BASEKE-836593 format. One line per field, with one value per residue: residue number from 1; residue in one letter; x, y, z of N, C-alpha, C, O in turn. Coordinates in nm, 3 decimals. Atoms other than C-alpha are relative to their C-alpha. Last residue first. Layout:
BASEKE-836593
k c(NUM	...)
r c(a	...)
n.c1 c(X	...)
n.c2 c(Y	...)
n.c3 c(Z	...)
ca.c1 c(X	...)
ca.c2 c(Y	...)
ca.c3 c(Z	...)
c.c1 c(X	...)
c.c2 c(Y	...)
c.c3 c(Z	...)
o.c1 c(X	...)
o.c2 c(Y	...)
o.c3 c(Z	...)
//
This chain:
BASEKE-836593
k c(54	53	52	51	50	49	48	47	46	45	44	43	42	41	40	39	38	37	36	35	34	33	32	31	30	29	28	27	26	25	24	23	22	21	20	19	18	17	16	15	14	13	12	11	10	9	8	7	6	5	4	3	2	1)
r c(r	r	r	m	r	i	g	l	f	g	i	g	l	g	v	l	a	l	g	v	g	l	t	l	v	p	i	r	r	d	s	l	h	a	a	t	e	t	g	i	g	a	g	a	a	p	l	q	e	p	p	t	p	m)
n.c1 c(0.142	0.013	-0.027	0.114	0.117	-0.024	0.008	0.141	0.067	-0.041	0.072	0.143	0.017	-0.021	0.118	0.109	-0.026	0.028	0.144	0.061	-0.035	0.083	0.141	0.016	0.025	-0.116	0.027	-0.017	0.131	0.074	-0.031	0.087	-0.061	-0.124	-0.118	-0.045	-0.128	-0.109	-0.072	-0.003	-0.135	-0.102	-0.088	-0.033	0.061	-0.082	-0.047	-0.129	-0.098	-0.058	0.076	-0.066	-0.060	0.072)
n.c2 c(-0.029	-0.100	-0.135	-0.047	-0.017	-0.118	-0.119	-0.026	-0.049	-0.139	-0.081	-0.002	-0.089	-0.138	-0.037	-0.025	-0.123	-0.109	-0.003	-0.059	-0.142	-0.068	0.006	-0.097	-0.131	-0.091	-0.105	-0.138	-0.060	0.017	-0.111	-0.114	-0.094	0.062	-0.066	-0.112	-0.057	0.090	-0.044	-0.145	-0.053	0.080	-0.086	-0.120	-0.117	-0.073	-0.127	0.020	0.048	-0.108	-0.030	0.051	-0.099	0.002)
n.c3 c(0.034	0.108	-0.051	-0.079	0.086	0.080	-0.088	-0.031	0.124	0.021	-0.100	0.038	0.113	-0.046	-0.077	0.095	0.069	-0.092	-0.023	0.122	0.005	-0.098	0.045	0.105	-0.066	0.001	0.098	-0.041	-0.017	0.122	0.091	-0.030	-0.091	-0.050	0.054	-0.080	0.043	-0.038	-0.117	-0.025	0.020	-0.073	-0.078	0.072	-0.061	-0.097	0.052	0.061	-0.098	-0.076	-0.120	-0.120	-0.094	-0.125)
ca.c1 c(13.464	13.845	13.862	13.689	13.943	14.237	14.103	14.033	14.389	14.529	14.322	14.447	14.807	14.787	14.635	14.910	15.179	15.027	15.020	15.376	15.493	15.308	15.457	15.806	15.778	15.746	15.457	15.576	15.431	15.750	15.946	15.766	15.938	15.814	15.462	15.192	14.993	14.728	14.468	14.224	14.314	14.006	13.757	13.579	13.586	13.688	13.409	13.377	13.098	12.900	12.845	13.022	12.795	12.746)
ca.c2 c(15.515	15.531	15.358	15.041	14.988	15.051	14.803	14.543	14.573	14.544	14.230	14.078	14.172	14.014	13.697	13.684	13.723	13.450	13.210	13.294	13.229	12.897	12.778	12.890	12.695	12.369	12.148	11.833	11.490	11.336	11.484	11.245	10.954	10.641	10.783	10.532	10.295	10.089	10.366	10.201	9.843	9.666	9.936	9.756	9.413	9.137	8.929	8.564	8.608	8.825	8.531	8.562	8.622	8.337)
ca.c3 c(9.400	9.421	9.760	9.635	9.359	9.593	9.848	9.577	9.448	9.802	9.865	9.540	9.612	9.957	9.814	9.554	9.817	10.033	9.742	9.645	9.999	10.020	9.693	9.798	10.121	9.922	10.035	10.219	10.135	9.997	10.286	10.522	10.353	10.181	10.153	10.238	10.020	10.201	10.202	9.964	9.866	10.008	9.909	9.626	9.789	9.553	9.395	9.509	9.761	9.514	9.276	8.941	8.643	8.387)
c.c1 c(-0.052	-0.145	-0.024	0.022	-0.121	-0.124	0.017	-0.015	-0.145	-0.064	0.038	-0.081	-0.146	-0.017	0.012	-0.129	-0.114	0.022	-0.039	-0.148	-0.061	0.025	-0.090	-0.144	-0.022	-0.036	0.119	-0.029	0.009	-0.135	-0.071	0.026	-0.099	0.069	0.125	0.125	0.033	0.133	0.114	0.077	0.012	0.140	0.112	0.100	0.048	-0.073	0.088	0.057	0.141	0.105	0.072	-0.083	0.058	0.064)
c.c2 c(0.113	0.033	0.108	0.142	0.052	0.025	0.128	0.123	0.031	0.061	0.147	0.085	0.012	0.102	0.143	0.036	0.035	0.136	0.115	0.013	0.070	0.151	0.072	0.006	0.108	0.136	0.096	0.096	0.147	0.072	-0.011	0.117	0.113	0.090	-0.065	0.059	0.121	0.057	-0.092	0.028	0.147	0.062	-0.072	0.089	0.126	0.122	0.069	0.130	-0.009	-0.046	0.107	0.034	-0.069	0.098)
c.c3 c(0.077	-0.031	-0.106	0.051	0.075	-0.090	-0.078	0.090	0.027	-0.125	-0.015	0.097	-0.040	-0.114	0.049	0.069	-0.097	-0.064	0.091	0.017	-0.118	0.001	0.100	-0.048	-0.106	0.061	0.004	-0.113	0.035	0.006	-0.130	-0.092	0.028	0.102	0.060	-0.062	0.088	-0.040	0.043	0.129	0.030	-0.010	0.072	0.076	-0.071	0.054	0.103	-0.058	-0.061	0.101	0.084	0.121	0.123	0.100)
o.c1 c(-0.169	-0.171	-0.059	-0.074	-0.196	-0.169	-0.053	-0.110	-0.195	-0.104	-0.048	-0.167	-0.193	-0.078	-0.084	-0.204	-0.157	-0.055	-0.135	-0.207	-0.113	-0.068	-0.180	-0.196	-0.099	-0.147	0.162	0.007	-0.094	-0.190	-0.083	-0.064	-0.188	0.128	0.128	0.195	-0.051	0.235	0.168	0.052	0.121	0.217	0.167	0.185	0.165	-0.157	0.058	0.173	0.240	0.194	0.194	-0.132	0.010	0.186)
o.c2 c(0.150	0.133	0.221	0.216	0.134	0.139	0.225	0.200	0.136	0.177	0.235	0.163	0.120	0.207	0.219	0.120	0.150	0.229	0.188	0.114	0.181	0.229	0.145	0.114	0.201	0.186	0.137	0.067	0.210	0.106	0.089	0.198	0.139	0.041	-0.100	-0.009	0.208	0.017	-0.074	-0.034	0.203	0.053	-0.020	0.152	0.135	0.181	0.063	0.130	-0.002	0.032	0.118	0.147	-0.174	0.093)
o.c3 c(0.060	-0.097	-0.072	0.069	0.022	-0.105	-0.052	0.075	-0.016	-0.126	-0.003	0.056	-0.077	-0.096	0.045	0.019	-0.105	-0.039	0.064	-0.022	-0.105	0.016	0.059	-0.075	-0.083	0.042	0.112	-0.227	0.056	-0.099	-0.201	-0.117	-0.053	0.198	0.179	-0.136	0.109	0.017	0.152	0.232	0.015	0.085	0.169	0.013	-0.109	-0.015	0.222	-0.100	0.012	0.135	0.077	0.132	0.166	0.118)
//
């Protein structure tokens, strides 16, 4: 026999209750940001050179 809706747990009851123990756990390493910016710069430079040769 199915359980009545009043007795079922709420689907979103446990969402957002877990928090990071320290703020440093949520930090993005600076090296990752630097590598990302360098790759974007290289990509833009590559496109600029490709477009200039035409």
